[in-house]
Every structure is written in structure tokens, then in C-alpha cells.
N, C-alpha and C positions, 0 to 999 in steps of 0.2 A: 504494500500500500504506500509506504513512504517513498519507495523508488519511483512508483508511477506518479505520485504527487510532485516529486522533484523534476520529473520529465514533462510535467504539464498535463498528464493524463488524468484529469480530475475524476471522471466517472469511474475509471478502472481503479483509481485509488480508493474511492468510496466503496466500490464493490468488494475489494479485498479487505477493507476495514470492516465492512458489514459481516463478511464471512468469518473474520477473526472474532467479532462480537458474538456470533452464533456459537462459537466454541469457548466462550468466556468462562463457562462453569468449570473448565479444566484448570483455570488459573486462580490464584489467590493473591491477596496483598497488592503490592505495587504493580506486578505484572498485569493484573486484572484492571487496575485503575489506568494504567498506561494505554491499554487497548481502548477503554472507554473514552479517555481524553482525546486520543487521536481521531477516533471515529466522529465524535461530536464536534471536533474542531474543524471539520471539513466544510461545514456550512454555517453561516453566521446565525441562522435561526436557532441552532442548537449549541452555540458557544457557551451559554450559561452553564450547561451541563459539563462541557469540557473544563471550564474554570473550576467547577466543583471537584472533578476527578483529579485534575492536576494539583489542586490545593491539598487534597487528601494525600496524594503521593508524596508531596514535599514534607508534609507533617510526619509521615512514616519514615522517610529517608531525607533528612535535611541536606545531604550532599548530592542529591539527585540533580544532575545538570540538564539532561534532556527535558524532563517535565518543566523545570524552571524556565528554560529557554522557550519552550513551546507556549507556556502560559503567558510569558512576557510578550512574546511575539503577537499573540492574539489581543492582548491588552493594548499594544501599540496600534493595531489596526482599528481598535475601537476608541482610539484617542484617549485612553486612560493612562496618560504618560507618567504621572507620579508613581502609580503602582508598578508600571513596567520598569521604570528606572530603578526602583528598589530591587527588583529581581535581577535585572541585568548587572547592576553594580555588584551584587553578590557573586555572580558568575565571573565578573571582572577580577574580583579579589581572589577568586579561586584559580585564576590564571587560565580560564577557559579559552582554548585556542581557536574556536570556531569564529571565522571572520564576520559572519552575519550577526553574531551576538553584539559585536562592537559597533557594526554599522547601525543596528537598530537602536542601540543605546545613544549613539551620536544623533540619530534622527529624532529621538525623543527629546533630547536637550534642545535641538534646533527648533523643533515645533513648539517647545515651551518658551522660546525666546532666548535661549542660551546657546547661540551658534558657536561661539568660541570654545565653550566647554566641550561640545561635541567634536570639534576639530581636534582638541587635545586628546580625546579618546582614540581617534583614528591614527593620529601621529604616534601615540604611545604603542598602539598595536603594531604598527610597521617597525618601530624601533626594536620590538621584541620578535618580530617575524619578518625580517627584511626581504625574504624571497617569496612571500606569499602573493600571488597575482591578484587574488580577490581583495587583499588589503589595499593594493594600489588602485584598482578600479573603484573600490568604495571611496577612497580618498578623492579621486578625480571627480566622481559624481557629486560628492559632498561639496567640493570647492565650487563646482558649477552652480549648485543650488544657492551658494552664498554670493553669486555674482562675480566670482573670481575667475575671469576668463583669460588669465595670463599664461605665460610659458610653463609655470609650475603645474598647472592643471593638465596640460597636454603631456607633459613629461610623465606624470603619474599614470595616465591612460596608456601611453606608449610603452611604459615599463611593464604594465599589466599584460599588454598584447605580446611583448617579447617573451615573457615568462610563460604565457599560455596562449599560443597563437590561435587555437580553435575555440577559445572561450567567448561566449556572447557578451559578457559584461563590458569589456572595453568598447565594443561597437555601440552599445547603448549610450556610453559616455560620449563617443565621437559624434553620434547622431545628435544628442542633446546640445553639445557644444556647438556643433555646426549650425543648428537651427538658430541658436541665440546669436551666432555670428553672421547669419544670413548667407552661409556658404552652402548653397543648395546642392551643388555637385558632390561635395563631401558628405552631406547628409544622406543623399541618395545612395552613395557608395556604402556607407555604414549600414543602412537599412537593407540593402541588397545582400550584404554579407550575412545578415541574420536570416534572410529568406533561403539561403543555401545550406543552412545547418540541418543535421539529421533530426533534431528534436522538433516535432510538429508545433509545439507551443511557441518556440522561439521563431519559427518560420511565420507563424501567425502574427507575432509581435512585429517582425520585420515588415510584414505587409501593412500593418497599422501605421508604422513609421513612414513607409513610402507614401501611403495615402495622405497622411498628415502633411508631409512635405509638399505634395501636389496642391493641397488646399491652401497652404501658405502662399502659393503662387497664383491663387485664384482659380485653380483647375479642379473644380468640384466634381465634374463628371469623370475626369480621369481618376480622381481619388476614389470615387464610388466603384469604378471598374476594378481598381486594385483591391479594394476590400472584398468585392465579390469573388475575385480569383483566390484571395487568401482563404476565404471561407470554404471554397470548393476543395482546397487542399487540406483543410482541417474539418473533418466531417463529424467529429464527436460533438453531440448537442449538449454542451456543458457551459459552465460559467465563463470560460474563456471566449467561446463563441457569443455568449450573451453580451459580454462587454463590447465586443466588436459591433454587434447589431445595435447596441445603444449609441455607439459613436456614429454609425451610419444614420441612425434615426435623427440625431442632432444635426448632421450635415443637411439632410433632406428638409428638416423643419426650417432651418435657416435659409433655405432656398424657396420657401413657400410651398413645398410639396408635403402637405400635412397628411394626406391619405397614405402615401408611401411611408412616411415617418411612423405613422400609427401602426402599420403592419409590422415594421421592424421592431418597434418598441414592445409590441405584444409578443413577438417571437423571443425577444431577449428575456421577457418575464418568464416564459415557459422554460427556456434553456437554463436560466439561472435561478430556478425556483428555490426558495429558502436561503438564497445567498444575495450578495450585493447587486448583481445585475437585475434581480427582480425589483429591488427598491428603486434603482435608477430607471428601470423600465417603466415603473409606475409614474415617475416624474415625467418622462417624455410622452407616455401614453396620455396623461392628463393634458399636457400642453397641446398635443396634436388634436385631441378631442375638442378643446376650446377653440382652436383655429378653424375646425370644421363646423363650428356653431353648436356643438353638442355640449352645452354648458352643464347640464344636469349630470351627464356621464362623467364629465371632468371633475365635478365636485365629488361624485361617488368614488372615483379613482383616487382623488386626494384623501378622502376619508380612509380608504384602504391603506394608503401609505402611512397615514397617521397611526392607524391601528398597529401596523407592522413596527413603526418607529417606537411606539410606546412599549412594545414587547421586548425590545432589544436593550441590553445593558450598556448603552452608549447614547450620546446626544447627537451623533453625526447625522442620523437619519431624521431626527426631529428638526435639525437645521435644514435638511432638504425639504421637509414638509413646509416650513415657514417660507423657504424660497419659492416653492410651488404656489403657495397661497398668494404670495406677492405678485407672481407672474399672472395668476388667474385674475387677481384684482385689477392689475394693470390692463389686462385684455378687456375687461368689462367697463373700463373707464373710471374706476374707483382709485384714483391716484393716492389719496390720503391713506387709505387702508393698505395699498401696495407698499408705500414707503414704510409704514409701521411694520409690516411683515418682513420686508427685506432688511430693514435695520436689525430686527431680531435675528435673522439668519446671519447677517454680517458679524454681529457681536458674538456668535457662537463659533466663528472660525478660529483656527489655531493661528498664533502669531506668524508662523512661517509655514510654507508648504513645499518642502523639498520632495522631489520625486522619489518614490519608493519602487525600485525596479523589481522588488520581490512580490509585488502584487499588481493587479490590473486596475486598481482604484485610482481614478484621476482626481486630483484635488479640485474642490468646488470653488475656490477663491475667485477665479476670474469670472466664472459664470455669475456668481452672486454680485461681484463688483459691477459687472456690466449691467445687470438688471437694475441695480441701485442707481447707477449713473443714468440709465435710460429713464427711470421713473422721475428722477430730479429734472431731467431735460424736459420731459413731458409736462411736469409741474411748473416749468418756467424758471427754475432755479439753476441757471446755467453755471454759476460759480461753483456750486456744490457738485453738479454733474461733472464739470471739468476736473475736479479733484479726484473723482473715482476713475474717470477715463485715464487720467495721468498715472494713477497708481497701476493700472493695467499695463500701460506701455513701458513702465519702469520695472515691472516684475521680471523675474527670471524663470525658474522652473514652474512657477504657478501657471504660466501661460503657455508653456511649450506645447501642450497637447490641445490647446484651444485657439487655433489660428483665426477663426472667424470673429469672435468678439475682440480679439487682440487687434486685428487689422482694421476692423470697423471703428475702433476707438480713435484712430488717427483721423478718420473722416469726421467724426463728431467734434473732435477737438478743433479741426479746421473750421467747421461750421460755427462753433462757439466764438473763436477768435475773429472770424469774419463779422459776426454779429456785433462784436465789440469795436469794430473798425480797425483791428490790428491785422492788416492784410499781409504783412511780412511773415508774421507768425502763422497765420492761416495758411499761406502758401506752402510753408515748410511741412505742416501736417498733411495738407492735401498731397504734397509731393510724395511723402512716405506712403500714404494710402495708394496712390496711383502706381508707384513703383512695385508694390507687392502684387497688385491685381490687374495691371494693365494688359497682360497677355492671356488672361483667363476668361472664365464664363461667370464669375461671381459679380453681383451688383453692377451690372453694366451701366445702368443709368447714373449711378453715383460715380463710377469711374470716368464716364464721359463728362460729368459735371466738374470733377476734379481737374480733368485735362483742360477744360475751358478756363477754369480759374487760374491755372498755371500759365496759360497763354495770354491772359488779360493784363 
């Protein structure tokens, strides 16, 4: 089960874990609890039972490292950082050599607003394990998340690639770095390297990166074609596919194709049932229903998301629910309520959102910021809107996988500065918007508008 999970075969991992659970009466003590913990940790809906099993295991065997790591890892995904840090720090004191433990600890500190503390964790790990390729790729990704795009970051990633040429982690770093540097050719090269790997889950990830790169350049149809090809290669109907279908639903929704978006979001809900793609799928399902004029259905879907969120031992899905309610209020013209809900969602965000290559969860920061900026813009508060649009364009890994709200932020900043009579600033924002999407099929009217403003 663990081997299949590490290879991205989520359904097979769950099947082997279930079969192990069927034989659990043969086990006693920690062994029994370990099987329970692993099985229940494979889907978010049952993580509360995994926490209970791992906690009991640690009580029986205080030196147990695997259960402590697994429990802390799940706490991290649920954004319960203080609890996770306590467990990871215990492993750190024990000299636990697993590089992922130290990466997760660093991410916890960063997402709690203590970026430099997390950096020290990774640097200390490399000092003790100077030939570990994962240690270098972890450091490179962490530096990128902190907006550090200098030579030291590339040196860390290149060192990781030299030590482990077939490892996917350095390519993830190269892709992220290249996106932030707007080096599209290098980004495509790194993504294609992932699509050539033997592990199907990494090929799927590479396809997602390739599609995202295309969308950054305004080529939405090309991006959708790439996603369709990646999904044909990855036939297992699991959470990994569900996550891709949600991303495709987002792209279609932003192009005004609500019916197609709804179909993909509902597919994501089925494929990721009991796990994070179901919760994200509910969000996109409700948005698509609202766009199609099915407001009652959208409210019912939102209520379903609320029920799911309240059953989970985390606030992250309650945050998604507030975000959804804000978007639905904005769609029906209730700007005041939209701002109230979106501000609630924004206040529930973590201070930072470094990308976690260990999971398919995309940070919600940029989506929420863009919704909040849009609501302020509609309300006529362009000064407040500009602050949120500016936060988006100044972000790093928060925006890497959300090219559409990122690029559109330049357009709206251009519009705001034009309304202020600041045409030099306006033209610079219009130029950035135009350069991203001038050769694509996204927002053609806005692209043409920006071109005319640049020529005037």
C-alpha cells in the first residue's frame, strides 16, 4: 500500500490498505494501530480516525518515528501547524534522516510566518546530509517560495539533479523557477521531463505543468488539449485525476464555458470522493451552476460543502465555503455580503503559501485575493481593489498555478491607474497584460483594448 501511494497509485494503495485492514485481527498493539492509521489517512474524510490511531501508537511507543511523521504530515495538510511542528521537532531531535520530515517542518514554520526558521531547518539538514539530493531540491523549492530567485536557488536544484538525474523533484523546482522568471522554454522543458518518467502520477503532474505554462501565455485551448492527453495517459479514477479535472473546470469557467466546467467539476467530485478534490469540486460545481442561472442548485451545493467542511478537523474547507459564498453573493449583485464573506475567507488564510510538491493541493490565496479585489472594484473602491491586485502580482508560489487571475490583475491595475489619470503607470500594467496574452485565445477583447492603449 505504501509503495503504491508513493508511486501515485492512490486507488491501489487504498485497496491494499483495505485488505490489510481485513486481516487486522491477526495483529495486536502498535502493528494493528499502524494499519488503521495508514488506511484512514488515505482520504481526508477519515483522517480523524487516522489521528486517533497514530496518537495511540505514539503513546504505546514514544520512539515510534513512522507514526509520528505520518500524523504530523496529515496535520500539516490540515493546516494545524503548531501541532505538526511539535511532532516534527521531536523527530528532528531524534536525528530522523528522512528529508521530507525536515521539508514539512520548514513549510510549517513558513506558513506560520516564520520563513527564516524554516530555512535554518533545511540548511541544518544539508549540513548533516551533504549528499542527499532531496535535501537540495527541498532547499531550492523553499528558496523559490521565499522569492529568492538568485544563483543560490539554481545551484541547489542543479546539485539535486546531478546527484539524482532521474529524480522528478529538481524538475518541479526548475519549472516553478522558470514560471516566476517568465522563461517559458525552460518551463516547458522541465515539464516535459516529468511527462517522460515511468511513474504515471509524475507524468500527470508534468502534463498539468505544461498546460499551466500554455495558459500563462494565453493559450487556453492548447492547455485544455494537454490536460486531456495527460488524463488519457492516467486512467485511474482517483484523487489525482480529480484534481486535474478541477483545474480544467477552473480554466473553462474563466472562459465563460460554464456547462463544460460543471461537467468536469462533477467528475472531479466523483473521482475524489471523500478527499480534497471532492471539496474543491463542490466549489467549482456551485460556481458553474450560478453562471448557468441555477441559483437554487448552487446554494444547495454550497450547503453540501459547508456540511463537509464542518465535519473535517480543519478550517481550510470552511475558508473555501466562505469564499464560495462571497462569489455567489457577488454573482447575484449583493456586493456588501460578498465583501463580508470574502474578508472572512481572507482572514483564514495562512501567512504564506509555499508550494507543497508532496500533495496536489493548490493554495487558495490568489483565488481569494482576486475575488476580494474584484468585489472592491465592483463596489467602486478602486484603492482597496488595487491593493489586492498588487498583492497578487507581487506573490511568488501563491500564484504559480493560477495564471488566469494573476495575468488579469495586470489588466485591472491598468484600468484603475487609467481611471486615476496616471497613464504612464496604466500603460506599464497594460503592457504586462498584453505581453502575456497577446498571442493566445484568452480575453481577446481586453487584449485588443490593451494594445490600443499602448499605441495611444
